[in-house]
TORMARRO-219737 format. One record per residue: residue in one letter; z negated, y negated, x of N, C-alpha, C in turn; residue number from 1. Coordinates in steps of 0.2 Angstrom, whole numbers. Atoms other than C-alpha are relative to their C-alpha. Example, Ala and Ser with C-alpha at 12.3 -4.5 7.8 and 13.67 -1.06 7.14 Angstrom:
BEGIN
@res->A, npz->0, npy->6, npx->4, capz->-39, capy->22, capx->62, cpz->0, cpy->-6, cpx->4, n->1
@res->S, npz->1, npy->6, npx->-4, capz->-36, capy->5, capx->68, cpz->-3, cpy->-5, cpx->-4, n->2
# end
This chain:
BEGIN
@res->M, npz->2, npy->8, npx->2, capz->442, capy->-254, capx->-90, cpz->-1, cpy->-6, cpx->7, n->1
@res->S, npz->1, npy->3, npx->-6, capz->445, capy->-269, capx->-79, cpz->-8, cpy->-4, cpx->2, n->2
@res->A, npz->7, npy->4, npx->-1, capz->430, capy->-278, capx->-70, cpz->-2, cpy->-7, cpx->-4, n->3
@res->S, npz->1, npy->6, npx->3, capz->434, capy->-294, capx->-79, cpz->-2, cpy->2, cpx->-9, n->4
@res->A, npz->0, npy->-3, npx->9, capz->435, capy->-284, capx->-98, cpz->-8, cpy->2, cpx->1, n->5
@res->D, npz->6, npy->-2, npx->0, capz->420, capy->-275, capx->-92, cpz->-7, cpy->-4, cpx->0, n->6
@res->R, npz->6, npy->8, npx->-1, capz->410, capy->-291, capx->-88, cpz->0, cpy->-4, cpx->-8, n->7
@res->A, npz->0, npy->4, npx->6, capz->414, capy->-298, capx->-105, cpz->-2, cpy->5, cpx->-6, n->8
@res->V, npz->4, npy->-4, npx->4, capz->409, capy->-283, capx->-114, cpz->-10, cpy->-2, cpx->1, n->9
@res->N, npz->10, npy->0, npx->-1, capz->391, capy->-284, capx->-105, cpz->-3, cpy->-6, cpx->2, n->10
@res->E, npz->3, npy->5, npx->-3, capz->388, capy->-301, capx->-101, cpz->6, cpy->-7, cpx->-5, n->11
@res->K, npz->-3, npy->7, npx->3, capz->392, capy->-316, capx->-114, cpz->-5, cpy->-5, cpx->3, n->12
@res->V, npz->2, npy->3, npx->-5, capz->390, capy->-330, capx->-105, cpz->-1, cpy->-8, cpx->-4, n->13
@res->S, npz->0, npy->5, npx->4, capz->391, capy->-344, capx->-120, cpz->-4, cpy->2, cpx->-5, n->14
@res->F, npz->4, npy->-2, npx->3, capz->379, capy->-346, capx->-132, cpz->0, cpy->-8, cpx->-6, n->15
@res->D, npz->-1, npy->6, npx->5, capz->380, capy->-359, capx->-149, cpz->-9, cpy->-3, cpx->2, n->16
@res->D, npz->7, npy->3, npx->-1, capz->360, capy->-361, capx->-146, cpz->-3, cpy->-1, cpx->6, n->17
@res->E, npz->2, npy->1, npx->-8, capz->358, capy->-364, capx->-128, cpz->-3, cpy->-7, cpx->0, n->18
@res->P, npz->1, npy->8, npx->-2, capz->348, capy->-380, capx->-124, cpz->3, cpy->-2, cpx->5, n->19
@res->L, npz->-2, npy->3, npx->-4, capz->357, capy->-393, capx->-118, cpz->-5, cpy->-6, cpx->3, n->20
@res->I, npz->6, npy->6, npx->0, capz->349, capy->-408, capx->-110, cpz->3, cpy->-7, cpx->-1, n->21
@res->L, npz->-1, npy->6, npx->3, capz->349, capy->-425, capx->-118, cpz->-2, cpy->-5, cpx->5, n->22
@res->V, npz->0, npy->5, npx->-5, capz->352, capy->-440, capx->-107, cpz->1, cpy->-6, cpx->-3, n->23
@res->D, npz->-1, npy->7, npx->3, capz->352, capy->-459, capx->-110, cpz->6, cpy->-1, cpx->5, n->24
@res->E, npz->-5, npy->2, npx->-3, capz->365, capy->-470, capx->-101, cpz->0, cpy->-2, cpx->7, n->25
@res->N, npz->2, npy->1, npx->-8, capz->357, capy->-470, capx->-84, cpz->-3, cpy->8, cpx->3, n->26
@res->D, npz->1, npy->-8, npx->-1, capz->357, capy->-450, capx->-85, cpz->-8, cpy->1, cpx->0, n->27
@res->R, npz->8, npy->-1, npx->-1, capz->337, capy->-450, capx->-87, cpz->1, cpy->6, cpx->-6, n->28
@res->E, npz->1, npy->-2, npx->6, capz->333, capy->-436, capx->-98, cpz->-5, cpy->-2, cpx->-6, n->29
@res->I, npz->3, npy->3, npx->7, capz->327, capy->-440, capx->-116, cpz->-1, cpy->7, cpx->-4, n->30
@res->G, npz->3, npy->-6, npx->3, capz->325, capy->-421, capx->-122, cpz->5, cpy->5, cpx->-1, n->31
@res->H, npz->-4, npy->-7, npx->0, capz->336, capy->-405, capx->-128, cpz->2, cpy->0, cpx->-5, n->32
@res->R, npz->-1, npy->0, npx->6, capz->347, capy->-400, capx->-141, cpz->4, cpy->6, cpx->0, n->33
@res->D, npz->-4, npy->-6, npx->0, capz->357, capy->-384, capx->-145, cpz->7, cpy->-3, cpx->0, n->34
@res->K, npz->-8, npy->1, npx->0, capz->375, capy->-383, capx->-140, cpz->4, cpy->-4, cpx->-5, n->35
@res->V, npz->-6, npy->2, npx->6, capz->384, capy->-384, capx->-157, cpz->-4, cpy->-4, cpx->-3, n->36
@res->D, npz->0, npy->8, npx->3, capz->373, capy->-398, capx->-161, cpz->1, cpy->-5, cpx->3, n->37
@res->C, npz->0, npy->8, npx->-6, capz->376, capy->-409, capx->-147, cpz->8, cpy->0, cpx->-2, n->38
@res->H, npz->-6, npy->2, npx->1, capz->395, capy->-406, capx->-151, cpz->2, cpy->0, cpx->-7, n->39
@res->T, npz->-2, npy->2, npx->7, capz->394, capy->-410, capx->-170, cpz->1, cpy->-6, cpx->-2, n->40
@res->G, npz->-1, npy->4, npx->1, capz->401, capy->-424, capx->-177, cpz->3, cpy->-5, cpx->5, n->41
@res->H, npz->-2, npy->3, npx->-6, capz->404, capy->-438, capx->-163, cpz->-4, cpy->2, cpx->7, n->42
@res->G, npz->3, npy->-3, npx->-6, capz->394, capy->-429, capx->-151, cpz->-8, cpy->-3, cpx->1, n->43
@res->T, npz->7, npy->4, npx->-2, capz->375, capy->-433, capx->-144, cpz->1, cpy->2, cpx->8, n->44
@res->L, npz->-1, npy->1, npx->-6, capz->376, capy->-439, capx->-127, cpz->-4, cpy->6, cpx->4, n->45
@res->H, npz->3, npy->-3, npx->-5, capz->371, capy->-426, capx->-114, cpz->3, cpy->2, cpx->5, n->46
@res->R, npz->-1, npy->-1, npx->-6, capz->372, capy->-420, capx->-96, cpz->7, cpy->7, cpx->1, n->47
@res->A, npz->-4, npy->-6, npx->-1, capz->387, capy->-410, capx->-89, cpz->4, cpy->0, cpx->6, n->48
@res->F, npz->-3, npy->1, npx->-8, capz->398, capy->-406, capx->-76, cpz->8, cpy->3, cpx->0, n->49
@res->S, npz->-9, npy->-3, npx->-3, capz->418, capy->-403, capx->-69, cpz->0, cpy->1, cpx->5, n->50
@res->V, npz->0, npy->-1, npx->-8, capz->422, capy->-395, capx->-54, cpz->8, cpy->2, cpx->1, n->51
@res->F, npz->-6, npy->-1, npx->-2, capz->439, capy->-395, capx->-47, cpz->0, cpy->5, cpx->6, n->52
@res->L, npz->0, npy->-3, npx->-6, capz->442, capy->-380, capx->-35, cpz->8, cpy->1, cpx->3, n->53
@res->F, npz->-7, npy->-2, npx->-3, capz->456, capy->-380, capx->-22, cpz->0, cpy->5, cpx->5, n->54
@res->D, npz->-3, npy->-5, npx->-7, capz->464, capy->-367, capx->-10, cpz->2, cpy->-2, cpx->6, n->55
@res->E, npz->-1, npy->0, npx->-7, capz->468, capy->-365, capx->8, cpz->7, cpy->-5, cpx->1, n->56
@res->Q, npz->-5, npy->4, npx->1, capz->486, capy->-372, capx->2, cpz->-1, cpy->-7, cpx->-2, n->57
@res->G, npz->-1, npy->5, npx->4, capz->480, capy->-387, capx->-6, cpz->-2, cpy->0, cpx->-8, n->58
@res->R, npz->-2, npy->1, npx->7, capz->482, capy->-382, capx->-24, cpz->-6, cpy->0, cpx->-2, n->59
@res->V, npz->4, npy->2, npx->4, capz->471, capy->-386, capx->-37, cpz->0, cpy->6, cpx->-7, n->60
@res->L, npz->2, npy->-5, npx->6, capz->463, capy->-372, capx->-50, cpz->0, cpy->-2, cpx->-5, n->61
@res->L, npz->1, npy->3, npx->8, capz->466, capy->-374, capx->-68, cpz->-1, cpy->6, cpx->-5, n->62
@res->Q, npz->0, npy->-5, npx->5, capz->462, capy->-365, capx->-83, cpz->2, cpy->-2, cpx->-7, n->63
@res->R, npz->-3, npy->3, npx->8, capz->468, capy->-364, capx->-102, cpz->-6, cpy->3, cpx->-1, n->64
@res->R, npz->5, npy->-2, npx->3, capz->453, capy->-364, capx->-112, cpz->1, cpy->6, cpx->-6, n->65
@res->S, npz->2, npy->-5, npx->3, capz->448, capy->-349, capx->-122, cpz->4, cpy->-3, cpx->-7, n->66
@res->N, npz->-2, npy->1, npx->6, capz->458, capy->-348, capx->-141, cpz->-10, cpy->0, cpx->-4, n->67
@res->E, npz->5, npy->0, npx->3, capz->439, capy->-345, capx->-146, cpz->-6, cpy->-7, cpx->1, n->68
@res->K, npz->5, npy->5, npx->-2, capz->432, capy->-362, capx->-140, cpz->1, cpy->-5, cpx->-6, n->69
@res->P, npz->0, npy->3, npx->5, capz->428, capy->-372, capx->-155, cpz->3, cpy->-6, cpx->2, n->70
@res->L, npz->-3, npy->7, npx->-1, capz->435, capy->-390, capx->-147, cpz->4, cpy->3, cpx->6, n->71
@res->W, npz->-7, npy->0, npx->-3, capz->452, capy->-390, capx->-139, cpz->2, cpy->7, cpx->4, n->72
@res->P, npz->-3, npy->-7, npx->-1, capz->456, capy->-371, capx->-137, cpz->7, cpy->0, cpx->2, n->73
@res->L, npz->-4, npy->-2, npx->-1, capz->470, capy->-366, capx->-128, cpz->4, cpy->-7, cpx->3, n->74
@res->Y, npz->-3, npy->6, npx->-4, capz->472, capy->-383, capx->-119, cpz->-1, cpy->0, cpx->8, n->75
@res->W, npz->1, npy->1, npx->-7, capz->473, capy->-384, capx->-101, cpz->-5, cpy->-4, cpx->3, n->76
@res->S, npz->6, npy->3, npx->-4, capz->458, capy->-390, capx->-90, cpz->-1, cpy->1, cpx->7, n->77
@res->N, npz->1, npy->1, npx->-6, capz->450, capy->-394, capx->-74, cpz->-5, cpy->9, cpx->2, n->78
@res->S, npz->1, npy->-4, npx->0, capz->444, capy->-377, capx->-65, cpz->-7, cpy->3, cpx->-1, n->79
@res->C, npz->5, npy->0, npx->3, capz->427, capy->-377, capx->-73, cpz->-5, cpy->-5, cpx->-2, n->80
@res->C, npz->2, npy->6, npx->3, capz->418, capy->-387, capx->-84, cpz->-5, cpy->2, cpx->-4, n->81
@res->S, npz->6, npy->-3, npx->3, capz->400, capy->-384, capx->-92, cpz->-5, cpy->-5, cpx->-2, n->82
@res->H, npz->4, npy->5, npx->1, capz->384, capy->-391, capx->-96, cpz->-6, cpy->4, cpx->5, n->83
@res->P, npz->5, npy->-4, npx->-3, capz->367, capy->-387, capx->-85, cpz->-5, cpy->1, cpx->-7, n->84
@res->R, npz->4, npy->-1, npx->6, capz->354, capy->-379, capx->-98, cpz->-6, cpy->-3, cpx->4, n->85
@res->R, npz->8, npy->2, npx->-1, capz->335, capy->-384, capx->-100, cpz->-4, cpy->4, cpx->6, n->86
@res->G, npz->3, npy->-2, npx->-6, capz->328, capy->-382, capx->-85, cpz->4, cpy->1, cpx->7, n->87
@res->E, npz->-3, npy->-2, npx->-4, capz->341, capy->-380, capx->-73, cpz->2, cpy->-7, cpx->4, n->88
@res->D, npz->-3, npy->5, npx->-3, capz->348, capy->-393, capx->-60, cpz->6, cpy->1, cpx->-1, n->89
@res->L, npz->-8, npy->0, npx->0, capz->366, capy->-397, capx->-56, cpz->2, cpy->4, cpx->4, n->90
@res->D, npz->-1, npy->-6, npx->-4, capz->367, capy->-385, capx->-42, cpz->0, cpy->6, cpx->-2, n->91
@res->Y, npz->0, npy->-9, npx->2, capz->361, capy->-369, capx->-50, cpz->5, cpy->1, cpx->-5, n->92
@res->A, npz->-4, npy->-1, npx->5, capz->371, capy->-374, capx->-64, cpz->8, cpy->0, cpx->1, n->93
@res->T, npz->-7, npy->-1, npx->0, capz->387, capy->-377, capx->-58, cpz->2, cpy->6, cpx->5, n->94
@res->A, npz->-1, npy->-7, npx->-5, capz->386, capy->-360, capx->-45, cpz->-1, cpy->4, cpx->-6, n->95
@res->R, npz->2, npy->-5, npx->5, capz->380, capy->-352, capx->-61, cpz->7, cpy->0, cpx->-3, n->96
@res->R, npz->-7, npy->0, npx->4, capz->396, capy->-357, capx->-71, cpz->6, cpy->2, cpx->3, n->97
@res->M, npz->-6, npy->-3, npx->-3, capz->408, capy->-354, capx->-56, cpz->1, cpy->9, cpx->0, n->98
@res->R, npz->0, npy->-8, npx->0, capz->401, capy->-336, capx->-55, cpz->3, cpy->3, cpx->-7, n->99
@res->E, npz->0, npy->-4, npx->9, capz->401, capy->-333, capx->-75, cpz->9, cpy->0, cpx->-1, n->100
@res->E, npz->-9, npy->3, npx->1, capz->420, capy->-341, capx->-77, cpz->3, cpy->3, cpx->4, n->101
@res->L, npz->-6, npy->0, npx->-3, capz->428, capy->-338, capx->-62, cpz->0, cpy->7, cpx->4, n->102
@res->G, npz->1, npy->-4, npx->-5, capz->419, capy->-326, capx->-50, cpz->1, cpy->-3, cpx->7, n->103
@res->L, npz->-2, npy->5, npx->-5, capz->421, capy->-340, capx->-37, cpz->-6, cpy->-2, cpx->2, n->104
@res->E, npz->5, npy->4, npx->0, capz->409, capy->-348, capx->-27, cpz->4, cpy->-7, cpx->4, n->105
@res->S, npz->0, npy->7, npx->-4, capz->409, capy->-366, capx->-17, cpz->-4, cpy->-4, cpx->2, n->106
@res->D, npz->5, npy->6, npx->-3, capz->401, capy->-379, capx->-7, cpz->2, cpy->-5, cpx->-3, n->107
@res->L, npz->-4, npy->5, npx->2, capz->403, capy->-392, capx->-18, cpz->-1, cpy->-7, cpx->2, n->108
@res->E, npz->1, npy->8, npx->-2, capz->404, capy->-411, capx->-15, cpz->0, cpy->-4, cpx->-8, n->109
@res->R, npz->2, npy->4, npx->4, capz->398, capy->-423, capx->-29, cpz->3, cpy->-6, cpx->0, n->110
@res->L, npz->-5, npy->7, npx->-2, capz->411, capy->-437, capx->-31, cpz->-3, cpy->-6, cpx->-4, n->111
@res->Y, npz->2, npy->5, npx->5, capz->406, capy->-447, capx->-46, cpz->-3, cpy->1, cpx->-5, n->112
@res->S, npz->1, npy->-1, npx->6, capz->399, capy->-448, capx->-64, cpz->1, cpy->-6, cpx->-4, n->113
@res->F, npz->-3, npy->6, npx->7, capz->406, capy->-457, capx->-80, cpz->-4, cpy->4, cpx->-6, n->114
@res->I, npz->1, npy->-4, npx->6, capz->402, capy->-456, capx->-97, cpz->6, cpy->-2, cpx->-5, n->115
@res->Y, npz->-5, npy->1, npx->4, capz->415, capy->-453, capx->-110, cpz->-1, cpy->4, cpx->-7, n->116
@res->Q, npz->2, npy->-3, npx->6, capz->417, capy->-447, capx->-128, cpz->6, cpy->0, cpx->-4, n->117
@res->A, npz->-6, npy->-1, npx->2, capz->431, capy->-439, capx->-136, cpz->0, cpy->7, cpx->-7, n->118
@res->D, npz->-1, npy->-6, npx->5, capz->435, capy->-432, capx->-155, cpz->4, cpy->4, cpx->1, n->119
@res->F, npz->-5, npy->-7, npx->1, capz->443, capy->-415, capx->-158, cpz->0, cpy->0, cpx->-8, n->120
@res->G, npz->-1, npy->0, npx->8, capz->449, capy->-420, capx->-176, cpz->-7, cpy->-1, cpx->-4, n->121
@res->D, npz->7, npy->-1, npx->3, capz->434, capy->-416, capx->-188, cpz->-2, cpy->6, cpx->2, n->122
@res->R, npz->4, npy->-4, npx->-1, capz->429, capy->-402, capx->-179, cpz->-4, cpy->0, cpx->6, n->123
@res->G, npz->4, npy->3, npx->-3, capz->418, capy->-411, capx->-167, cpz->1, cpy->-2, cpx->5, n->124
@res->A, npz->-1, npy->5, npx->-6, capz->417, capy->-420, capx->-152, cpz->-4, cpy->2, cpx->8, n->125
@res->E, npz->3, npy->0, npx->-5, capz->413, capy->-420, capx->-133, cpz->-3, cpy->-8, cpx->2, n->126
@res->H, npz->1, npy->8, npx->-2, capz->402, capy->-437, capx->-128, cpz->-7, cpy->3, cpx->5, n->127
@res->E, npz->3, npy->-3, npx->-6, capz->395, capy->-432, capx->-110, cpz->-1, cpy->-4, cpx->4, n->128
@res->Y, npz->1, npy->3, npx->-5, capz->388, capy->-439, capx->-95, cpz->0, cpy->6, cpx->5, n->129
@res->C, npz->-3, npy->-7, npx->-3, capz->398, capy->-429, capx->-83, cpz->-1, cpy->-2, cpx->8, n->130
@res->H, npz->1, npy->0, npx->-7, capz->396, capy->-426, capx->-65, cpz->5, cpy->4, cpx->2, n->131
@res->V, npz->-6, npy->-2, npx->-3, capz->413, capy->-423, capx->-55, cpz->-1, cpy->3, cpx->6, n->132
@res->Y, npz->-1, npy->-4, npx->-8, capz->414, capy->-411, capx->-39, cpz->6, cpy->3, cpx->0, n->133
@res->I, npz->-6, npy->-3, npx->-3, capz->427, capy->-404, capx->-29, cpz->-2, cpy->4, cpx->5, n->134
@res->G, npz->2, npy->-4, npx->-6, capz->426, capy->-390, capx->-17, cpz->5, cpy->4, cpx->2, n->135
@res->R, npz->-4, npy->-4, npx->-1, capz->435, capy->-377, capx->-10, cpz->-2, cpy->7, cpx->-1, n->136
@res->A, npz->3, npy->-6, npx->3, capz->434, capy->-359, capx->-18, cpz->1, cpy->5, cpx->6, n->137
@res->R, npz->2, npy->-6, npx->-4, capz->428, capy->-344, capx->-10, cpz->0, cpy->5, cpx->-5, n->138
@res->G, npz->-1, npy->-5, npx->3, capz->432, capy->-328, capx->-17, cpz->7, cpy->0, cpx->-4, n->139
@res->E, npz->-6, npy->-3, npx->3, capz->446, capy->-318, capx->-28, cpz->-2, cpy->-2, cpx->-8, n->140
@res->V, npz->1, npy->4, npx->8, capz->448, capy->-328, capx->-45, cpz->0, cpy->6, cpx->-5, n->141
@res->E, npz->1, npy->-6, npx->5, capz->442, capy->-316, capx->-59, cpz->-3, cpy->-2, cpx->-6, n->142
@res->V, npz->3, npy->5, npx->8, capz->441, capy->-325, capx->-76, cpz->-4, cpy->5, cpx->-5, n->143
@res->H, npz->4, npy->-3, npx->8, capz->429, capy->-321, capx->-91, cpz->4, cpy->0, cpx->-3, n->144
@res->P, npz->-6, npy->2, npx->5, capz->441, capy->-318, capx->-104, cpz->-1, cpy->-3, cpx->-5, n->145
@res->E, npz->4, npy->3, npx->6, capz->429, capy->-324, capx->-118, cpz->1, cpy->-9, cpx->2, n->146
@res->E, npz->0, npy->6, npx->-2, capz->431, capy->-341, capx->-109, cpz->6, cpy->-2, cpx->3, n->147
@res->I, npz->-8, npy->0, npx->-5, capz->449, capy->-341, capx->-99, cpz->4, cpy->3, cpx->-4, n->148
@res->A, npz->-6, npy->-3, npx->2, capz->464, capy->-337, capx->-108, cpz->5, cpy->1, cpx->5, n->149
@res->E, npz->-5, npy->0, npx->-6, capz->476, capy->-341, capx->-92, cpz->-4, cpy->-4, cpx->5, n->150
@res->W, npz->2, npy->3, npx->-7, capz->473, capy->-348, capx->-75, cpz->7, cpy->-2, cpx->5, n->151
@res->K, npz->-5, npy->-1, npx->-5, capz->484, capy->-354, capx->-62, cpz->-2, cpy->-5, cpx->6, n->152
@res->W, npz->1, npy->4, npx->-6, capz->485, capy->-362, capx->-44, cpz->8, cpy->-6, cpx->0, n->153
@res->I, npz->-6, npy->5, npx->0, capz->496, capy->-378, capx->-44, cpz->-1, cpy->-6, cpx->3, n->154
@res->S, npz->0, npy->5, npx->-3, capz->500, capy->-391, capx->-33, cpz->-2, cpy->-6, cpx->-2, n->155
@res->P, npz->2, npy->7, npx->2, capz->493, capy->-410, capx->-34, cpz->8, cpy->-1, cpx->-3, n->156
@res->E, npz->-6, npy->0, npx->5, capz->512, capy->-413, capx->-38, cpz->4, cpy->1, cpx->-4, n->157
@res->D, npz->-3, npy->-3, npx->7, capz->517, capy->-403, capx->-49, cpz->-6, cpy->0, cpx->-7, n->158
@res->L, npz->4, npy->0, npx->3, capz->503, capy->-405, capx->-57, cpz->1, cpy->-10, cpx->-4, n->159
@res->D, npz->-2, npy->6, npx->3, capz->506, capy->-425, capx->-59, cpz->7, cpy->1, cpx->-4, n->160
@res->A, npz->-5, npy->-1, npx->5, capz->524, capy->-420, capx->-66, cpz->-2, cpy->3, cpx->-6, n->161
@res->E, npz->2, npy->-4, npx->10, capz->516, capy->-408, capx->-82, cpz->-5, cpy->-4, cpx->-1, n->162
@res->L, npz->4, npy->4, npx->4, capz->504, capy->-422, capx->-84, cpz->4, cpy->-3, cpx->-5, n->163
@res->A, npz->-5, npy->5, npx->3, capz->518, capy->-434, capx->-88, cpz->4, cpy->2, cpx->-4, n->164
@res->A, npz->-3, npy->-4, npx->7, capz->529, capy->-422, capx->-98, cpz->-4, cpy->1, cpx->-5, n->165
@res->H, npz->5, npy->-2, npx->5, capz->515, capy->-416, capx->-106, cpz->-7, cpy->-1, cpx->-1, n->166
@res->P, npz->7, npy->0, npx->0, capz->500, capy->-423, capx->-108, cpz->-6, cpy->1, cpx->-6, n->167
@res->E, npz->4, npy->-3, npx->5, capz->495, capy->-418, capx->-124, cpz->-1, cpy->8, cpx->1, n->168
@res->R, npz->3, npy->-7, npx->1, capz->492, capy->-400, capx->-118, cpz->-6, cpy->2, cpx->5, n->169
@res->F, npz->7, npy->0, npx->-4, capz->477, capy->-405, capx->-107, cpz->-5, cpy->-3, cpx->-3, n->170
@res->T, npz->6, npy->4, npx->3, capz->460, capy->-410, capx->-111, cpz->0, cpy->-7, cpx->3, n->171
@res->P, npz->0, npy->8, npx->0, capz->455, capy->-429, capx->-114, cpz->-3, cpy->1, cpx->7, n->172
@res->W, npz->6, npy->1, npx->-8, capz->440, capy->-426, capx->-98, cpz->5, cpy->0, cpx->5, n->173
@res->F, npz->-3, npy->-4, npx->-5, capz->452, capy->-418, capx->-88, cpz->6, cpy->-6, cpx->3, n->174
@res->K, npz->-5, npy->5, npx->-2, capz->466, capy->-431, capx->-88, cpz->-3, cpy->-7, cpx->3, n->175
@res->M, npz->4, npy->6, npx->-3, capz->453, capy->-446, capx->-84, cpz->-2, cpy->2, cpx->6, n->176
@res->E, npz->4, npy->-2, npx->-7, capz->445, capy->-436, capx->-70, cpz->6, cpy->2, cpx->6, n->177
@res->W, npz->-6, npy->-1, npx->-4, capz->462, capy->-431, capx->-62, cpz->3, cpy->-5, cpx->2, n->178
@res->L, npz->-2, npy->7, npx->-1, capz->467, capy->-449, capx->-62, cpz->-4, cpy->-4, cpx->4, n->179
@res->E, npz->4, npy->1, npx->-5, capz->452, capy->-453, capx->-53, cpz->0, cpy->4, cpx->7, n->180
@res->L, npz->-1, npy->-3, npx->-5, capz->453, capy->-439, capx->-41, cpz->7, cpy->-2, cpx->4, n->181
@res->R, npz->-5, npy->0, npx->-2, capz->471, capy->-444, capx->-38, cpz->1, cpy->-9, cpx->3, n->182
@res->T, npz->2, npy->8, npx->-4, capz->467, capy->-464, capx->-33, cpz->-7, cpy->-1, cpx->3, n->183
@res->T, npz->4, npy->1, npx->-2, capz->450, capy->-468, capx->-31, cpz->-3, cpy->4, cpx->5, n->184
@res->Y, npz->2, npy->-6, npx->-6, capz->445, capy->-451, capx->-21, cpz->5, cpy->3, cpx->5, n->185
@res->A, npz->-4, npy->-4, npx->-5, capz->461, capy->-447, capx->-14, cpz->-2, cpy->1, cpx->7, n->186
@res->D, npz->2, npy->-3, npx->-5, capz->454, capy->-448, capx->2, cpz->-4, cpy->6, cpx->3, n->187
@res->R, npz->4, npy->-5, npx->0, capz->441, capy->-436, capx->-1, cpz->2, cpy->7, cpx->-2, n->188
@res->V, npz->-2, npy->-6, npx->2, capz->453, capy->-423, capx->-9, cpz->3, cpy->3, cpx->6, n->189
@res->E, npz->-3, npy->0, npx->-7, capz->463, capy->-427, capx->6, cpz->-4, cpy->4, cpx->5, n->190
@res->A, npz->5, npy->-2, npx->-3, capz->449, capy->-422, capx->16, cpz->-1, cpy->6, cpx->0, n->191
@res->L, npz->1, npy->-6, npx->3, capz->445, capy->-406, capx->8, cpz->4, cpy->4, cpx->1, n->192
@res->V, npz->-4, npy->-2, npx->0, capz->461, capy->-400, capx->7, cpz->4, cpy->1, cpx->7, n->193
@res->G, npz->-2, npy->1, npx->-7, capz->465, capy->-404, capx->25, cpz->-2, cpy->4, cpx->4, n->194
@res->G, npz->5, npy->-6, npx->-7, capz->451, capy->-393, capx->31, cpz->-3, cpy->-5, cpx->4, n->195
@res->R, npz->6, npy->6, npx->-5, capz->441, capy->-409, capx->38, cpz->-7, cpy->-2, cpx->-4, n->196
@res->A, npz->6, npy->1, npx->4, capz->428, capy->-410, capx->24, cpz->-5, cpy->7, cpx->3, n->197
# end
């Protein structure tokens, strides 16, 4: 049995009842609610994060979400995205989730935060105060098969072309975040992938 398959059997990392952090529009904590409840209907605003990991060649790591995901299954998205649980700060939660999903570590830089809401038909929604990070990946990718169906490293230029040709294959938050990285924060990404950060 492979290490990743063994990890899937012995370590479940996502739970419907894990308590997420509810926030107001200024990211002030106002309570807690189970993950499944946060994503019911049009969603309840909660704290989240998105991570974009790059390699030494300047490629970004994408993941295709597992078919087991209730929202946007089998859609392509950024390297890692999730939520801090009750009692976790963002530094701890991002490091935990990168290890759980990807087997990777990184010294992350927070770029910006934004609020978005997106419905997935009548199956639920995301409504998140999302903190966006970039970093250089350390280690070898070892995905958790219950979380990730596929993964790939891709150059920014090839990703731009894929997004232009097939935007329907990507999660809504990813498309918004990638546009910001390619425009507002292009200098920070270039500094990172150029080895100057």
